[in-house]
VEXGU-324286 format. One line per 5 residues: their letters; for each residue x negated, y, z of C-alpha. Coordinates in Angstrom, 2 decimals. Example, Ala and Ser with C-alpha at 12.3 -4.5 7.8 and 13.67 -1.06 7.14 Angstrom:
2
as	-12.30,-4.50,7.80  -13.67,-1.06,7.14 .
This chain:
232
mapla	0.00,0.00,0.00  -1.30,3.43,-0.93  -2.21,5.70,1.99  0.28,8.42,2.85  -0.86,11.93,2.07 .
rpars	-0.19,14.68,4.56  0.75,18.15,3.29  -2.41,20.15,2.53  -3.55,22.63,5.12  -4.98,26.06,4.50 .
rrdrp	-7.17,28.20,6.69  -6.35,28.23,10.40  -4.68,24.85,9.96  -1.56,26.29,8.30  0.48,23.69,6.40 .
vlprm	0.83,24.36,2.66  3.07,22.11,0.58  1.31,20.81,-2.53  2.10,22.64,-5.76  3.67,20.08,-8.11 .
salaq	5.49,20.21,-11.43  9.07,18.91,-11.60  7.82,15.65,-13.14  5.17,15.23,-10.46  7.78,15.83,-7.75 .
iragr	9.90,12.99,-9.11  6.90,10.66,-9.46  5.53,11.45,-6.00  7.29,8.52,-4.30  9.69,8.00,-1.37 .
ttrri	12.37,9.36,-3.72  15.49,8.11,-1.96  14.37,9.44,1.42  13.42,12.78,-0.11  16.67,13.24,-2.06 .
lqllt	18.75,12.51,1.05  16.64,14.96,3.04  16.96,17.56,0.29  20.76,17.31,0.13  21.11,17.30,3.92 .
glvgy	18.91,20.37,4.16  20.80,22.33,1.50  24.26,21.52,2.88  23.15,22.27,6.45  21.55,25.53,5.34 .
gaavm	24.73,26.71,3.65  26.80,25.87,6.74  24.29,27.65,8.99  24.47,30.77,6.82  28.24,30.98,7.27 .
mlvrs	28.00,30.26,11.01  25.77,33.31,11.33  28.19,35.40,9.28  31.10,34.29,11.49  29.21,35.21,14.65 .
glgat	29.90,38.85,13.82  26.60,39.78,15.45  24.59,39.99,12.25  23.76,37.47,9.57  20.55,36.60,7.73 .
swsvl	18.88,39.24,5.63  19.86,37.42,2.44  23.45,37.19,3.70  23.43,40.94,4.30  22.30,41.36,0.70 .
aegts	24.98,38.91,-0.51  27.64,40.74,1.53  26.56,44.08,0.11  26.57,42.64,-3.41  30.01,41.14,-2.80 .
hatgi	31.39,44.52,-1.69  29.80,46.28,-4.64  30.98,43.80,-7.30  34.18,42.34,-5.86  33.03,38.72,-6.17 .
sfgwa	33.09,36.20,-3.31  30.27,35.85,-0.81  29.34,32.43,-2.21  29.26,33.64,-5.81  27.19,36.65,-4.76 .
tnmis	24.74,34.27,-3.08  24.47,32.20,-6.26  24.04,35.28,-8.46  21.24,36.58,-6.26  19.56,33.17,-6.42 .
vlvll	19.48,33.31,-10.20  18.11,36.86,-10.24  15.47,36.07,-7.62  14.10,33.33,-9.87  12.72,36.10,-12.09 .
awipl	10.31,36.99,-9.27  8.80,33.52,-9.62  7.19,34.47,-12.94  4.31,36.57,-11.52  3.96,34.18,-8.57 .
relpg	3.64,31.20,-10.95  5.93,29.06,-8.81  7.07,25.73,-10.22  10.81,24.92,-10.13  12.13,21.46,-9.34 .
lgtll	15.27,19.54,-8.50  15.57,21.39,-5.19  15.46,24.72,-7.01  18.41,23.84,-9.25  20.51,22.30,-6.46 .
nvgii	19.79,25.24,-4.17  21.45,27.68,-6.56  24.79,25.85,-6.47  24.98,23.95,-3.20  24.20,26.67,-0.66 .
gftad	26.78,29.16,-1.95  29.42,26.45,-2.39  28.80,25.06,1.10  28.96,28.55,2.63  32.37,29.14,1.05 .
ataav	33.58,25.66,2.08  32.39,26.21,5.65  34.22,29.54,5.80  37.47,27.68,5.07  37.15,25.31,8.05 .
lpeph	34.94,27.03,10.62  37.06,28.59,13.42  36.46,32.11,14.59  34.39,32.23,17.79  36.16,33.33,20.97 .
galgr	34.66,36.12,23.00  31.11,37.33,23.39  29.87,33.93,24.59  31.28,32.18,21.53  29.73,34.72,19.18 .
agyll	26.37,34.43,20.89  26.61,30.64,20.62  27.31,30.85,16.89  24.34,33.18,16.48  21.82,31.07,18.38 .
lglla	23.00,27.73,16.98  23.15,29.17,13.48  19.63,30.57,13.77  18.15,27.25,14.89  20.13,25.35,12.25 .
laffd	19.06,27.78,9.52  15.36,27.36,10.27  15.60,23.59,10.73  17.56,22.90,7.54  15.37,25.35,5.62 .
alylg	12.29,23.37,6.66  14.13,20.11,5.96  14.82,20.81,2.30  11.42,22.42,1.76  9.81,19.39,3.38 .
aqfgs	11.51,17.09,0.85  9.02,18.54,-1.66  11.39,18.83,-4.60  10.53,22.47,-5.12  11.52,25.59,-3.22 .
gprdg	14.83,27.34,-3.48  14.80,30.73,-5.24  14.34,32.72,-2.04  11.88,30.32,-0.41  9.89,30.16,-3.65 .
imtgl	8.93,33.77,-3.10  7.82,32.89,0.42  5.78,29.84,-0.56  4.26,31.70,-3.51  3.17,34.61,-1.33 .
vrltr	1.83,32.25,1.34  -0.22,30.46,-1.31  -1.53,33.67,-2.90  -2.15,35.75,0.24  -3.13,32.89,2.58 .
lpvaa	-1.10,34.61,5.28  0.91,32.55,7.80  4.45,31.50,6.94  5.74,33.52,9.89  4.16,36.78,8.68 .
vrtgm	5.31,36.43,5.07  8.84,35.33,5.96  9.30,38.13,8.50  8.20,40.78,6.00  10.63,39.38,3.41 .
evava	13.51,39.32,5.88  13.04,42.97,6.84  12.80,44.15,3.22  15.86,42.18,2.07  17.98,43.28,5.05 .
tagwl	17.19,46.90,4.26  18.27,46.44,0.62  21.49,44.71,1.70  22.30,47.45,4.20  21.88,50.09,1.50 .
lggtv	24.43,48.19,-0.63  26.94,48.18,2.21  26.10,44.91,3.98  26.53,44.68,7.75  23.37,44.76,9.84 .
gagtv	23.68,43.90,13.53  21.50,42.98,16.46  21.62,39.39,15.24  20.13,40.42,11.90  17.11,41.81,13.69 .
lialc	16.82,38.68,15.85  17.02,36.42,12.79  14.50,38.49,10.82  11.98,38.29,13.65  12.55,34.65,14.66 .
vgplv	13.34,32.65,11.52  9.77,32.89,10.16  8.10,31.45,13.28  10.85,28.80,13.57  10.40,27.66,9.94 .
gfflp	6.65,27.64,10.54  7.24,25.35,13.54  9.66,22.95,11.84  8.04,22.72,8.39  4.98,20.58,9.22 .
raavr	7.23,18.24,11.19  9.85,17.97,8.43  7.49,17.59,5.46  7.67,14.09,3.99  4.31,12.38,3.81 .
lpaap	3.85,11.26,0.22  1.77,8.37,-1.12  -1.63,9.61,-2.20  -1.18,10.91,-5.74  -3.05,8.97,-8.45 .
ahprg	-5.36,10.75,-10.81  -3.52,12.50,-13.65  -3.52,10.55,-16.92  -5.67,12.08,-19.60  -3.91,14.97,-21.27 .
es	-1.45,15.54,-18.41  -1.82,18.82,-16.57 .
């Protein structure tokens, strides 16, 4: 049996997921386990996004942007999320990120799951219920984010910017993610999205939480064989 390869590590022992083409991602092995982890992560992420929205205390920065876009265009929150995902993919070009199965599924599943969750998730009762939604949603968001990234089927549109900047700048995941969250929340607020105390908490905490969960959620892949001649 081939030895299992751990995710590569950069300076200061920071985990960096290997950069693989879509074909290499499929050939990397442990496919069934990784697809199940990918789908679980995407569905859980979408549900966590809506839980944070329902808390009423402030949602994720990208949700603020989606809310602002929804108000400005008249489309649903889920469709605004999907539209932003497509537009954000354009930012991958200068970062030279490689899309994969996870990239494609991310665009549709997260927005659809957020809308579906909104239809069944009850409104929280009182300040304690809202705080519970916020804290549980924050932990779930970071965990499921790391879960689908750790499946190594490519980043989602938003996380592709994060992983690309981590790879290019060699900065920690926490620093890059926090900077992104603050910038996106500001843009969403300018479009009319709601920014609350929870938005600030999420922006400051989700980066370190993803950085904590990611090396634990990353699937160890069989050591990759040498590329056949002519394959890049």
